N, CA, C and O atoms as a GROMACS GRO file, in nm:
protein
  612
    1MET      N    1  -0.540   0.504   1.141
    1MET     CA    2  -0.560   0.363   1.049
    1MET      C    3  -0.412   0.319   1.117
    1MET      O    4  -0.317   0.381   1.167
    2ARG      N    5  -0.440   0.196   1.095
    2ARG     CA    6  -0.345   0.076   1.166
    2ARG      C    7  -0.291  -0.023   1.057
    2ARG      O    8  -0.369  -0.104   1.006
    3VAL      N    9  -0.197  -0.020   1.031
    3VAL     CA   10  -0.116  -0.123   0.924
    3VAL      C   11  -0.010  -0.211   0.974
    3VAL      O   12   0.097  -0.164   1.012
    4ILE      N   13  -0.028  -0.301   0.975
    4ILE     CA   14   0.082  -0.440   1.005
    4ILE      C   15   0.130  -0.471   0.867
    4ILE      O   16   0.045  -0.472   0.778
    5ILE      N   17   0.237  -0.493   0.840
    5ILE     CA   18   0.320  -0.539   0.718
    5ILE      C   19   0.393  -0.657   0.763
    5ILE      O   20   0.436  -0.672   0.877
    6GLN      N   21   0.402  -0.726   0.684
    6GLN     CA   22   0.471  -0.851   0.708
    6GLN      C   23   0.532  -0.887   0.576
    6GLN      O   24   0.449  -0.908   0.488
    7ARG      N   25   0.668  -0.900   0.539
    7ARG     CA   26   0.735  -0.953   0.432
    7ARG      C   27   0.697  -1.104   0.450
    7ARG      O   28   0.705  -1.181   0.545
    8VAL      N   29   0.653  -1.116   0.317
    8VAL     CA   30   0.637  -1.263   0.276
    8VAL      C   31   0.665  -1.354   0.163
    8VAL      O   32   0.658  -1.304   0.051
    9SER      N   33   0.693  -1.468   0.173
    9SER     CA   34   0.750  -1.550   0.038
    9SER      C   35   0.613  -1.583  -0.025
    9SER      O   36   0.613  -1.624  -0.141
   10GLN      N   37   0.499  -1.570   0.038
   10GLN     CA   38   0.371  -1.617  -0.009
   10GLN      C   39   0.277  -1.597   0.076
   10GLN      O   40   0.318  -1.612   0.191
   11ALA      N   41   0.124  -1.560   0.064
   11ALA     CA   42   0.030  -1.539   0.103
   11ALA      C   43  -0.090  -1.546   0.041
   11ALA      O   44  -0.112  -1.490  -0.066
   12SER      N   45  -0.194  -1.631   0.116
   12SER     CA   46  -0.331  -1.637   0.060
   12SER      C   47  -0.408  -1.642   0.124
   12SER      O   48  -0.390  -1.707   0.227
   13VAL      N   49  -0.560  -1.566   0.098
   13VAL     CA   50  -0.679  -1.536   0.158
   13VAL      C   51  -0.782  -1.657   0.131
   13VAL      O   52  -0.819  -1.660   0.014
   14GLU      N   53  -0.834  -1.755   0.210
   14GLU     CA   54  -0.940  -1.813   0.177
   14GLU      C   55  -1.106  -1.767   0.248
   14GLU      O   56  -1.109  -1.740   0.368
   15VAL      N   57  -1.197  -1.763   0.191
   15VAL     CA   58  -1.306  -1.716   0.206
   15VAL      C   59  -1.416  -1.836   0.195
   15VAL      O   60  -1.406  -1.904   0.093
   16GLU      N   61  -1.505  -1.867   0.273
   16GLU     CA   62  -1.598  -2.000   0.234
   16GLU      C   63  -1.549  -2.097   0.147
   16GLU      O   64  -1.603  -2.115   0.038
   17GLY      N   65  -1.429  -2.175   0.194
   17GLY     CA   66  -1.365  -2.270   0.119
   17GLY      C   67  -1.285  -2.248   0.007
   17GLY      O   68  -1.211  -2.339  -0.034
   18ARG      N   69  -1.290  -2.109  -0.065
   18ARG     CA   70  -1.245  -2.101  -0.185
   18ARG      C   71  -1.129  -1.980  -0.152
   18ARG      O   72  -1.148  -1.895  -0.065
   19ILE      N   73  -1.018  -1.984  -0.225
   19ILE     CA   74  -0.919  -1.901  -0.235
   19ILE      C   75  -0.974  -1.770  -0.313
   19ILE      O   76  -1.018  -1.779  -0.427
   20VAL      N   77  -0.970  -1.678  -0.260
   20VAL     CA   78  -1.026  -1.510  -0.310
   20VAL      C   79  -0.880  -1.413  -0.327
   20VAL      O   80  -0.878  -1.305  -0.386
   21GLY      N   81  -0.770  -1.473  -0.266
   21GLY     CA   82  -0.638  -1.380  -0.319
   21GLY      C   83  -0.554  -1.451  -0.269
   21GLY      O   84  -0.560  -1.515  -0.164
   22SER      N   85  -0.430  -1.439  -0.381
   22SER     CA   86  -0.325  -1.522  -0.346
   22SER      C   87  -0.212  -1.438  -0.395
   22SER      O   88  -0.229  -1.369  -0.495
   23ILE      N   89  -0.085  -1.438  -0.323
   23ILE     CA   90   0.049  -1.355  -0.375
   23ILE      C   91   0.158  -1.443  -0.376
   23ILE      O   92   0.144  -1.545  -0.310
   24GLY      N   93   0.280  -1.424  -0.446
   24GLY     CA   94   0.408  -1.506  -0.414
   24GLY      C   95   0.449  -1.398  -0.312
   24GLY      O   96   0.380  -1.367  -0.215
   25ALA      N   97   0.598  -1.332  -0.352
   25ALA     CA   98   0.674  -1.250  -0.301
   25ALA      C   99   0.602  -1.112  -0.260
   25ALA      O  100   0.530  -1.052  -0.340
   26GLY      N  101   0.627  -1.067  -0.135
   26GLY     CA  102   0.605  -0.932  -0.147
   26GLY      C  103   0.543  -0.880  -0.004
   26GLY      O  104   0.631  -0.880   0.082
   27LEU      N  105   0.433  -0.843   0.038
   27LEU     CA  106   0.358  -0.807   0.182
   27LEU      C  107   0.225  -0.868   0.192
   27LEU      O  108   0.139  -0.875   0.105
   28LEU      N  109   0.223  -0.909   0.312
   28LEU     CA  110   0.081  -0.920   0.371
   28LEU      C  111   0.048  -0.803   0.448
   28LEU      O  112   0.124  -0.766   0.537
   29VAL      N  113  -0.069  -0.736   0.421
   29VAL     CA  114  -0.084  -0.631   0.456
   29VAL      C  115  -0.213  -0.634   0.550
   29VAL      O  116  -0.317  -0.654   0.489
   30LEU      N  117  -0.226  -0.615   0.704
   30LEU     CA  118  -0.346  -0.630   0.795
   30LEU      C  119  -0.389  -0.478   0.770
   30LEU      O  120  -0.292  -0.409   0.739
   31ILE      N  121  -0.465  -0.433   0.774
   31ILE     CA  122  -0.530  -0.319   0.766
   31ILE      C  123  -0.617  -0.270   0.888
   31ILE      O  124  -0.702  -0.353   0.917
   32GLY      N  125  -0.618  -0.182   0.950
   32GLY     CA  126  -0.743  -0.183   1.040
   32GLY      C  127  -0.786   0.002   1.015
   32GLY      O  128  -0.698   0.088   1.025
   33ILE      N  129  -0.928   0.035   0.984
   33ILE     CA  130  -0.946   0.200   1.018
   33ILE      C  131  -1.024   0.215   1.144
   33ILE      O  132  -1.102   0.133   1.192
   34GLY      N  133  -0.988   0.340   1.192
   34GLY     CA  134  -1.036   0.396   1.335
   34GLY      C  135  -1.134   0.483   1.278
   34GLY      O  136  -1.168   0.507   1.162
   35GLN      N  137  -1.179   0.532   1.412
   35GLN     CA  138  -1.269   0.649   1.397
   35GLN      C  139  -1.205   0.780   1.355
   35GLN      O  140  -1.090   0.811   1.387
   36GLY      N  141  -1.278   0.849   1.289
   36GLY     CA  142  -1.213   0.980   1.216
   36GLY      C  143  -1.117   0.954   1.121
   36GLY      O  144  -1.064   1.058   1.082
   37ASP      N  145  -1.066   0.837   1.060
   37ASP     CA  146  -0.986   0.819   0.984
   37ASP      C  147  -1.049   0.859   0.834
   37ASP      O  148  -1.172   0.864   0.822
   38GLY      N  149  -0.970   0.885   0.728
   38GLY     CA  150  -1.019   0.914   0.598
   38GLY      C  151  -0.938   0.896   0.493
   38GLY      O  152  -0.850   0.810   0.506
   39GLU      N  153  -0.947   0.982   0.350
   39GLU     CA  154  -0.898   0.920   0.205
   39GLU      C  155  -0.718   0.946   0.261
   39GLU      O  156  -0.632   0.858   0.255
   40ALA      N  157  -0.694   1.094   0.315
   40ALA     CA  158  -0.552   1.138   0.352
   40ALA      C  159  -0.478   0.997   0.447
   40ALA      O  160  -0.369   0.949   0.414
   41GLU      N  161  -0.549   0.954   0.551
   41GLU     CA  162  -0.447   0.836   0.608
   41GLU      C  163  -0.423   0.728   0.534
   41GLU      O  164  -0.320   0.662   0.550
   42ALA      N  165  -0.566   0.680   0.394
   42ALA     CA  166  -0.554   0.555   0.353
   42ALA      C  167  -0.401   0.617   0.237
   42ALA      O  168  -0.302   0.546   0.219
   43GLN      N  169  -0.412   0.706   0.196
   43GLN     CA  170  -0.316   0.755   0.105
   43GLN      C  171  -0.169   0.764   0.141
   43GLN      O  172  -0.074   0.722   0.075
   44LEU      N  173  -0.166   0.820   0.248
   44LEU     CA  174  -0.027   0.810   0.335
   44LEU      C  175   0.035   0.674   0.373
   44LEU      O  176   0.157   0.656   0.376
   45LEU      N  177  -0.054   0.586   0.401
   45LEU     CA  178  -0.021   0.491   0.460
   45LEU      C  179   0.014   0.373   0.342
   45LEU      O  180   0.104   0.289   0.354
   46ALA      N  181  -0.075   0.386   0.230
   46ALA     CA  182  -0.048   0.324   0.114
   46ALA      C  183   0.090   0.322   0.065
   46ALA      O  184   0.165   0.225   0.053
   47GLU      N  185   0.120   0.498   0.028
   47GLU     CA  186   0.247   0.518  -0.025
   47GLU      C  187   0.356   0.479   0.094
   47GLU      O  188   0.464   0.438   0.051
   48LYS      N  189   0.341   0.486   0.221
   48LYS     CA  190   0.440   0.446   0.293
   48LYS      C  191   0.466   0.310   0.266
   48LYS      O  192   0.584   0.280   0.252
   49THR      N  193   0.369   0.209   0.256
   49THR     CA  194   0.380   0.046   0.259
   49THR      C  195   0.462   0.072   0.117
   49THR      O  196   0.584   0.064   0.112
   50ALA      N  197   0.394   0.098   0.022
   50ALA     CA  198   0.469   0.060  -0.100
   50ALA      C  199   0.625   0.104  -0.131
   50ALA      O  200   0.700   0.048  -0.212
   51ARG      N  201   0.663   0.237  -0.030
   51ARG     CA  202   0.807   0.261  -0.062
   51ARG      C  203   0.903   0.238   0.063
   51ARG      O  204   1.017   0.283   0.071
   52LEU      N  205   0.840   0.163   0.156
   52LEU     CA  206   0.923   0.112   0.283
   52LEU      C  207   1.027   0.038   0.216
   52LEU      O  208   0.996  -0.063   0.153
   53ARG      N  209   1.177   0.090   0.224
   53ARG     CA  210   1.289  -0.018   0.210
   53ARG      C  211   1.302  -0.170   0.315
   53ARG      O  212   1.379  -0.184   0.409
   54ILE      N  213   1.240  -0.233   0.284
   54ILE     CA  214   1.243  -0.373   0.364
   54ILE      C  215   1.269  -0.476   0.282
   54ILE      O  216   1.227  -0.579   0.333
   55PHE      N  217   1.320  -0.495   0.176
   55PHE     CA  218   1.340  -0.584   0.103
   55PHE      C  219   1.511  -0.565   0.063
   55PHE      O  220   1.560  -0.454   0.044
   56ALA      N  221   1.589  -0.689   0.054
   56ALA     CA  222   1.719  -0.681   0.071
   56ALA      C  223   1.777  -0.658  -0.078
   56ALA      O  224   1.727  -0.713  -0.176
   57ASP      N  225   1.894  -0.568  -0.086
   57ASP     CA  226   1.950  -0.588  -0.236
   57ASP      C  227   2.059  -0.661  -0.216
   57ASP      O  228   2.076  -0.733  -0.119
   58ASP      N  229   2.139  -0.644  -0.312
   58ASP     CA  230   2.241  -0.755  -0.360
   58ASP      C  231   2.320  -0.803  -0.267
   58ASP      O  232   2.362  -0.918  -0.256
   59GLU      N  233   2.346  -0.678  -0.175
   59GLU     CA  234   2.442  -0.709  -0.069
   59GLU      C  235   2.382  -0.732   0.074
   59GLU      O  236   2.438  -0.705   0.180
   60GLY      N  237   2.228  -0.799   0.053
   60GLY     CA  238   2.180  -0.818   0.165
   60GLY      C  239   2.136  -0.722   0.263
   60GLY      O  240   2.093  -0.761   0.372
   61HIS      N  241   2.144  -0.564   0.224
   61HIS     CA  242   2.091  -0.459   0.306
   61HIS      C  243   1.946  -0.418   0.292
   61HIS      O  244   1.894  -0.419   0.180
   62LEU      N  245   1.886  -0.386   0.385
   62LEU     CA  246   1.720  -0.361   0.348
   62LEU      C  247   1.718  -0.206   0.275
   62LEU      O  248   1.719  -0.093   0.323
   63ASP      N  249   1.717  -0.250   0.155
   63ASP     CA  250   1.748  -0.114   0.079
   63ASP      C  251   1.653  -0.121  -0.057
   63ASP      O  252   1.668  -0.057  -0.161
   64ARG      N  253   1.575  -0.197  -0.032
   64ARG     CA  254   1.463  -0.195  -0.183
   64ARG      C  255   1.342  -0.218  -0.102
   64ARG      O  256   1.324  -0.278   0.004
   65SER      N  257   1.248  -0.142  -0.196
   65SER     CA  258   1.080  -0.126  -0.167
   65SER      C  259   1.008  -0.228  -0.243
   65SER      O  260   1.058  -0.284  -0.341
   66LEU      N  261   0.913  -0.247  -0.207
   66LEU     CA  262   0.819  -0.337  -0.265
   66LEU      C  263   0.810  -0.296  -0.417
   66LEU      O  264   0.815  -0.382  -0.506
   67ILE      N  265   0.798  -0.170  -0.441
   67ILE     CA  266   0.788  -0.122  -0.593
   67ILE      C  267   0.924  -0.182  -0.638
   67ILE      O  268   0.913  -0.281  -0.711
   68ASP      N  269   1.059  -0.140  -0.608
   68ASP     CA  270   1.176  -0.175  -0.648
   68ASP      C  271   1.185  -0.354  -0.677
   68ASP      O  272   1.262  -0.413  -0.752
   69VAL      N  273   1.095  -0.400  -0.602
   69VAL     CA  274   1.121  -0.559  -0.641
   69VAL      C  275   1.011  -0.607  -0.724
   69VAL      O  276   1.016  -0.723  -0.764
   70GLY      N  277   0.909  -0.532  -0.756
   70GLY     CA  278   0.804  -0.570  -0.806
   70GLY      C  279   0.715  -0.674  -0.737
   70GLY      O  280   0.662  -0.762  -0.803
   71GLY      N  281   0.702  -0.667  -0.630
   71GLY     CA  282   0.638  -0.744  -0.527
   71GLY      C  283   0.488  -0.704  -0.553
   71GLY      O  284   0.444  -0.608  -0.616
   72ALA      N  285   0.422  -0.804  -0.489
   72ALA     CA  286   0.270  -0.794  -0.473
   72ALA      C  287   0.223  -0.759  -0.324
   72ALA      O  288   0.309  -0.790  -0.241
   73ALA      N  289   0.097  -0.699  -0.264
   73ALA     CA  290   0.067  -0.697  -0.169
   73ALA      C  291  -0.095  -0.769  -0.166
   73ALA      O  292  -0.178  -0.762  -0.256
   74LEU      N  293  -0.112  -0.853  -0.008
   74LEU     CA  294  -0.235  -0.921  -0.017
   74LEU      C  295  -0.299  -0.812   0.124
   74LEU      O  296  -0.268  -0.796   0.242
   75VAL      N  297  -0.391  -0.760   0.038
   75VAL     CA  298  -0.452  -0.649   0.146
   75VAL      C  299  -0.554  -0.729   0.237
   75VAL      O  300  -0.645  -0.791   0.181
   76ILE      N  301  -0.544  -0.731   0.367
   76ILE     CA  302  -0.675  -0.790   0.440
   76ILE      C  303  -0.732  -0.685   0.581
   76ILE      O  304  -0.668  -0.649   0.679
   77SER      N  305  -0.855  -0.662   0.548
   77SER     CA  306  -0.928  -0.591   0.655
   77SER      C  307  -0.910  -0.654   0.809
   77SER      O  308  -0.916  -0.772   0.840
   78GLN      N  309  -0.887  -0.536   0.898
   78GLN     CA  310  -0.847  -0.614   1.028
   78GLN      C  311  -0.900  -0.545   1.144
   78GLN      O  312  -0.808  -0.543   1.226
   79PHE      N  313  -1.009  -0.484   1.194
   79PHE     CA  314  -1.070  -0.426   1.273
   79PHE      C  315  -1.045  -0.449   1.388
   79PHE      O  316  -1.102  -0.381   1.473
   80THR      N  317  -0.949  -0.556   1.430
   80THR     CA  318  -0.928  -0.597   1.562
   80THR      C  319  -0.783  -0.511   1.594
   80THR      O  320  -0.733  -0.508   1.706
   81LEU      N  321  -0.738  -0.457   1.500
   81LEU     CA  322  -0.615  -0.391   1.497
   81LEU      C  323  -0.632  -0.279   1.624
   81LEU      O  324  -0.541  -0.223   1.686
   82TYR      N  325  -0.781  -0.262   1.643
   82TYR     CA  326  -0.802  -0.101   1.722
   82TYR      C  327  -0.855  -0.190   1.851
   82TYR      O  328  -0.912  -0.113   1.927
   83ALA      N  329  -0.857  -0.316   1.898
   83ALA     CA  330  -0.884  -0.364   2.013
   83ALA      C  331  -0.839  -0.273   2.125
   83ALA      O  332  -0.726  -0.225   2.128
   84ASP      N  333  -0.950  -0.248   2.235
   84ASP     CA  334  -0.879  -0.170   2.327
   84ASP      C  335  -0.891  -0.307   2.488
   84ASP      O  336  -0.984  -0.366   2.543
   85THR      N  337  -0.752  -0.302   2.505
   85THR     CA  338  -0.749  -0.453   2.618
   85THR      C  339  -0.734  -0.385   2.749
   85THR      O  340  -0.725  -0.449   2.854
   86ARG      N  341  -0.730  -0.223   2.744
   86ARG     CA  342  -0.708  -0.223   2.882
   86ARG      C  343  -0.802  -0.252   3.001
   86ARG      O  344  -0.749  -0.257   3.112
   87ARG      N  345  -0.909  -0.268   2.993
   87ARG     CA  346  -1.021  -0.314   3.076
   87ARG      C  347  -1.073  -0.480   3.062
   87ARG      O  348  -1.113  -0.535   2.960
   88GLY      N  349  -1.060  -0.530   3.175
   88GLY     CA  350  -1.105  -0.667   3.158
   88GLY      C  351  -1.032  -0.761   3.087
   88GLY      O  352  -0.909  -0.758   3.083
   89ARG      N  353  -1.117  -0.866   3.015
   89ARG     CA  354  -1.078  -0.984   2.945
   89ARG      C  355  -1.129  -0.978   2.816
   89ARG      O  356  -1.069  -1.055   2.741
   90ARG      N  357  -1.218  -0.915   2.762
   90ARG     CA  358  -1.285  -0.928   2.638
   90ARG      C  359  -1.247  -0.769   2.578
   90ARG      O  360  -1.282  -0.668   2.638
   91PRO      N  361  -1.177  -0.768   2.462
   91PRO     CA  362  -1.146  -0.654   2.405
   91PRO      C  363  -1.260  -0.565   2.337
   91PRO      O  364  -1.337  -0.618   2.257
   92SER      N  365  -1.268  -0.448   2.363
   92SER     CA  366  -1.362  -0.357   2.309
   92SER      C  367  -1.296  -0.272   2.142
   92SER      O  368  -1.188  -0.219   2.120
   93PHE      N  369  -1.398  -0.288   2.068
   93PHE     CA  370  -1.352  -0.254   1.949
   93PHE      C  371  -1.420  -0.090   1.900
   93PHE      O  372  -1.424  -0.040   1.787
   94THR      N  373  -1.468  -0.034   2.032
   94THR     CA  374  -1.546   0.083   1.970
   94THR      C  375  -1.439   0.200   1.918
   94THR      O  376  -1.496   0.306   1.888
   95ASP      N  377  -1.320   0.199   1.904
   95ASP     CA  378  -1.240   0.290   1.832
   95ASP      C  379  -1.240   0.240   1.661
   95ASP      O  380  -1.220   0.318   1.568
   96ALA      N  381  -1.261   0.122   1.651
   96ALA     CA  382  -1.247   0.074   1.508
   96ALA      C  383  -1.396   0.157   1.428
   96ALA      O  384  -1.507   0.173   1.479
   97ALA      N  385  -1.357   0.193   1.314
   97ALA     CA  386  -1.468   0.265   1.264
   97ALA      C  387  -1.571   0.152   1.198
   97ALA      O  388  -1.547   0.035   1.169
   98PRO      N  389  -1.696   0.231   1.183
   98PRO     CA  390  -1.795   0.133   1.136
   98PRO      C  391  -1.781   0.083   1.003
   98PRO      O  392  -1.728   0.154   0.917
   99PRO      N  393  -1.830  -0.056   0.972
   99PRO     CA  394  -1.805  -0.132   0.842
   99PRO      C  395  -1.853  -0.024   0.717
   99PRO      O  396  -1.784  -0.038   0.617
  100GLU      N  397  -1.947   0.068   0.707
  100GLU     CA  398  -1.995   0.163   0.608
  100GLU      C  399  -1.861   0.263   0.575
  100GLU      O  400  -1.821   0.296   0.463
  101VAL      N  401  -1.814   0.294   0.686
  101VAL     CA  402  -1.687   0.391   0.672
  101VAL      C  403  -1.565   0.324   0.652
  101VAL      O  404  -1.484   0.390   0.587
  102ALA      N  405  -1.520   0.191   0.696
  102ALA     CA  406  -1.402   0.109   0.712
  102ALA      C  407  -1.397   0.066   0.534
  102ALA      O  408  -1.300   0.086   0.461
  103ALA      N  409  -1.485   0.025   0.507
  103ALA     CA  410  -1.475  -0.058   0.341
  103ALA      C  411  -1.415   0.025   0.239
  103ALA      O  412  -1.313  -0.006   0.177
  104PRO      N  413  -1.482   0.135   0.222
  104PRO     CA  414  -1.436   0.233   0.138
  104PRO      C  415  -1.294   0.257   0.167
  104PRO      O  416  -1.227   0.265   0.065
  105LEU      N  417  -1.241   0.268   0.256
  105LEU     CA  418  -1.098   0.322   0.310
  105LEU      C  419  -1.014   0.227   0.285
  105LEU      O  420  -0.906   0.251   0.231
  106VAL      N  421  -1.052   0.104   0.322
  106VAL     CA  422  -0.968  -0.026   0.269
  106VAL      C  423  -0.924  -0.011   0.140
  106VAL      O  424  -0.806  -0.004   0.103
  107GLU      N  425  -1.039  -0.006   0.061
  107GLU     CA  426  -1.031   0.013  -0.117
  107GLU      C  427  -0.938   0.122  -0.150
  107GLU      O  428  -0.844   0.108  -0.228
  108SER      N  429  -0.967   0.232  -0.088
  108SER     CA  430  -0.875   0.344  -0.139
  108SER      C  431  -0.725   0.349  -0.137
  108SER      O  432  -0.639   0.403  -0.207
  109TYR      N  433  -0.726   0.240   0.018
  109TYR     CA  434  -0.558   0.249   0.054
  109TYR      C  435  -0.533   0.105  -0.083
  109TYR      O  436  -0.425   0.113  -0.143
  110ALA      N  437  -0.592   0.031  -0.110
  110ALA     CA  438  -0.537  -0.083  -0.222
  110ALA      C  439  -0.536  -0.007  -0.332
  110ALA      O  440  -0.436  -0.006  -0.404
  111ALA      N  441  -0.660   0.078  -0.366
  111ALA     CA  442  -0.616   0.158  -0.517
  111ALA      C  443  -0.479   0.234  -0.515
  111ALA      O  444  -0.394   0.229  -0.604
  112THR      N  445  -0.472   0.298  -0.410
  112THR     CA  446  -0.358   0.360  -0.405
  112THR      C  447  -0.215   0.310  -0.445
  112THR      O  448  -0.128   0.373  -0.504
  113LEU      N  449  -0.211   0.156  -0.390
  113LEU     CA  450  -0.105   0.084  -0.412
  113LEU      C  451  -0.104   0.041  -0.562
  113LEU      O  452  -0.001   0.030  -0.628
  114ARG      N  453  -0.227   0.018  -0.610
  114ARG     CA  454  -0.226  -0.012  -0.747
  114ARG      C  455  -0.206   0.106  -0.829
  114ARG      O  456  -0.148   0.089  -0.936
  115ALA      N  457  -0.244   0.228  -0.795
  115ALA     CA  458  -0.146   0.334  -0.873
  115ALA      C  459  -0.030   0.386  -0.879
  115ALA      O  460   0.014   0.478  -0.947
  116LEU      N  461   0.032   0.295  -0.775
  116LEU     CA  462   0.168   0.299  -0.742
  116LEU      C  463   0.218   0.184  -0.837
  116LEU      O  464   0.340   0.170  -0.847
  117GLY      N  465   0.154   0.123  -0.889
  117GLY     CA  466   0.210  -0.002  -0.985
  117GLY      C  467   0.213  -0.144  -0.898
  117GLY      O  468   0.268  -0.240  -0.951
  118VAL      N  469   0.177  -0.152  -0.818
  118VAL     CA  470   0.182  -0.268  -0.697
  118VAL      C  471   0.049  -0.374  -0.746
  118VAL      O  472  -0.067  -0.334  -0.756
  119GLN      N  473   0.085  -0.485  -0.768
  119GLN     CA  474  -0.027  -0.618  -0.764
  119GLN      C  475  -0.098  -0.587  -0.636
  119GLN      O  476  -0.033  -0.545  -0.539
  120VAL      N  477  -0.211  -0.603  -0.631
  120VAL     CA  478  -0.298  -0.632  -0.506
  120VAL      C  479  -0.384  -0.701  -0.529
  120VAL      O  480  -0.470  -0.680  -0.614
  121GLU      N  481  -0.377  -0.804  -0.452
  121GLU     CA  482  -0.517  -0.913  -0.401
  121GLU      C  483  -0.558  -0.855  -0.290
  121GLU      O  484  -0.502  -0.760  -0.236
  122SER      N  485  -0.664  -0.914  -0.250
  122SER     CA  486  -0.761  -0.896  -0.096
  122SER      C  487  -0.862  -0.973  -0.072
  122SER      O  488  -0.934  -1.030  -0.154
  123GLY      N  489  -0.869  -0.977   0.056
  123GLY     CA  490  -1.008  -1.070   0.071
  123GLY      C  491  -1.134  -0.999   0.066
  123GLY      O  492  -1.149  -0.888   0.015
  124ILE      N  493  -1.218  -1.064   0.116
  124ILE     CA  494  -1.369  -1.000   0.117
  124ILE      C  495  -1.402  -0.918   0.260
  124ILE      O  496  -1.402  -0.964   0.374
  125PHE      N  497  -1.426  -0.812   0.225
  125PHE     CA  498  -1.464  -0.713   0.338
  125PHE      C  499  -1.576  -0.757   0.425
  125PHE      O  500  -1.690  -0.754   0.378
  126GLY      N  501  -1.554  -0.803   0.564
  126GLY     CA  502  -1.681  -0.830   0.658
  126GLY      C  503  -1.680  -0.993   0.640
  126GLY      O  504  -1.755  -1.044   0.723
  127PHE      N  505  -1.630  -1.067   0.575
  127PHE     CA  506  -1.649  -1.215   0.586
  127PHE      C  507  -1.551  -1.267   0.652
  127PHE      O  508  -1.442  -1.218   0.623
  128HIS      N  509  -1.550  -1.372   0.754
  128HIS     CA  510  -1.445  -1.447   0.828
  128HIS      C  511  -1.332  -1.500   0.706
  128HIS      O  512  -1.363  -1.571   0.610
  129MET      N  513  -1.240  -1.465   0.725
  129MET     CA  514  -1.118  -1.501   0.638
  129MET      C  515  -1.022  -1.604   0.693
  129MET      O  516  -0.998  -1.590   0.813
  130ARG      N  517  -0.968  -1.692   0.639
  130ARG     CA  518  -0.855  -1.775   0.672
  130ARG      C  519  -0.743  -1.725   0.579
  130ARG      O  520  -0.751  -1.713   0.457
  131VAL      N  521  -0.624  -1.693   0.668
  131VAL     CA  522  -0.515  -1.630   0.582
  131VAL      C  523  -0.430  -1.714   0.612
  131VAL      O  524  -0.428  -1.773   0.720
  132THR      N  525  -0.326  -1.736   0.493
  132THR     CA  526  -0.201  -1.831   0.537
  132THR      C  527  -0.078  -1.750   0.468
  132THR      O  528  -0.082  -1.698   0.357
  133SER      N  529   0.031  -1.751   0.556
  133SER     CA  530   0.147  -1.674   0.514
  133SER      C  531   0.266  -1.780   0.504
  133SER      O  532   0.257  -1.894   0.550
  134THR      N  533   0.364  -1.737   0.448
  134THR     CA  534   0.518  -1.755   0.496
  134THR      C  535   0.577  -1.629   0.513
  134THR      O  536   0.584  -1.548   0.420
  135ASN      N  537   0.623  -1.606   0.636
  135ASN     CA  538   0.699  -1.504   0.675
  135ASN      C  539   0.822  -1.512   0.621
  135ASN      O  540   0.882  -1.619   0.611
  136ASP      N  541   0.878  -1.377   0.574
  136ASP     CA  542   1.031  -1.388   0.500
  136ASP      C  543   1.098  -1.282   0.595
  136ASP      O  544   1.072  -1.162   0.608
  137GLY      N  545   1.198  -1.367   0.663
  137GLY     CA  546   1.278  -1.294   0.720
  137GLY      C  547   1.302  -1.304   0.894
  137GLY      O  548   1.416  -1.305   0.939
  138PRO      N  549   1.184  -1.311   0.980
  138PRO     CA  550   1.064  -1.242   0.939
  138PRO      C  551   1.063  -1.070   0.960
  138PRO      O  552   1.109  -1.018   1.062
  139VAL      N  553   1.013  -1.004   0.865
  139VAL     CA  554   1.010  -0.862   0.842
  139VAL      C  555   0.854  -0.839   0.901
  139VAL      O  556   0.758  -0.893   0.847
  140THR      N  557   0.846  -0.762   1.005
  140THR     CA  558   0.703  -0.727   1.038
  140THR      C  559   0.726  -0.586   1.123
  140THR      O  560   0.796  -0.558   1.221
  141ILE      N  561   0.595  -0.475   1.003
  141ILE     CA  562   0.661  -0.358   1.071
  141ILE      C  563   0.514  -0.325   1.091
  141ILE      O  564   0.427  -0.386   1.029
  142SER      N  565   0.473  -0.187   1.218
  142SER     CA  566   0.346  -0.181   1.196
  142SER      C  567   0.371  -0.029   1.167
  142SER      O  568   0.476   0.029   1.196
  143LEU      N  569   0.246   0.040   1.097
  143LEU     CA  570   0.225   0.182   1.084
  143LEU      C  571   0.136   0.225   1.127
  143LEU      O  572   0.045   0.145   1.108
  144ASP      N  573   0.090   0.341   1.197
  144ASP     CA  574   0.011   0.415   1.250
  144ASP      C  575  -0.015   0.570   1.231
  144ASP      O  576   0.067   0.654   1.269
  145SER      N  577  -0.129   0.600   1.173
  145SER     CA  578  -0.138   0.720   1.098
  145SER      C  579  -0.102   0.823   1.225
  145SER      O  580  -0.016   0.911   1.215
  146GLU      N  581  -0.155   0.808   1.304
  146GLU     CA  582  -0.179   0.922   1.443
  146GLU      C  583  -0.035   0.944   1.462
  146GLU      O  584  -0.008   1.062   1.485
  147LEU      N  585   0.081   0.851   1.460
  147LEU     CA  586   0.215   0.896   1.490
  147LEU      C  587   0.279   0.975   1.373
  147LEU      O  588   0.373   1.046   1.410
  148PHE      N  589   0.254   0.980   1.255
  148PHE     CA  590   0.314   1.015   1.164
  148PHE      C  591   0.267   1.208   1.190
  148PHE      O  592   0.312   1.293   1.113
  149SER      N  593   0.204   1.233   1.270
  149SER     CA  594   0.154   1.360   1.305
  149SER      C  595   0.258   1.433   1.426
  149SER      O  596   0.271   1.554   1.444
  150GLN      N  597   0.322   1.329   1.497
  150GLN     CA  598   0.374   1.360   1.610
  150GLN      C  599   0.536   1.384   1.591
  150GLN      O  600   0.598   1.322   1.504
  151PRO      N  601   0.586   1.457   1.660
  151PRO     CA  602   0.755   1.483   1.596
  151PRO      C  603   0.840   1.356   1.669
  151PRO      O  604   0.829   1.301   1.778
  152ARG      N  605   0.942   1.336   1.540
  152ARG     CA  606   1.024   1.237   1.618
  152ARG      C  607   1.105   1.277   1.741
  152ARG      O  608   1.137   1.393   1.768
  153ARG      N  609   1.136   1.155   1.821
  153ARG     CA  610   1.205   1.168   1.942
  153ARG      C  611   1.354   1.156   1.938
  153ARG      O  612   1.420   1.167   2.041
   0.00000   0.00000   0.00000
């Protein structure tokens, strides 16, 4: 499972001409589900997302989490995070999980965030979405569940 997190002052998602999700200050989360991902990865990355200390404290240090600041999350499914561009000019997406596997795991990730007290908005899985955001910082961080099983260097 791969997650790209962007700290934002606002973000929204539009589907078929109408806004279906909108947040103020918080995190825009692009989430890709890979082959073999499951509930454990969804829970792990959701907890990591909610507790990452990437918001400034009173002294300007990145020492507060999404939970600490009462921020929201806009969660957008993004299978293209599993693009394989090693050959040719057209990306391959064979490493991305099929929709029937990915959709419930995106919802599980969002549900875990909600259980941690985070307000969650989202797009509509499988639809063409227009995402608008104002990055704050900018702060952009990637998480990959595969990396959590490897030792630190």
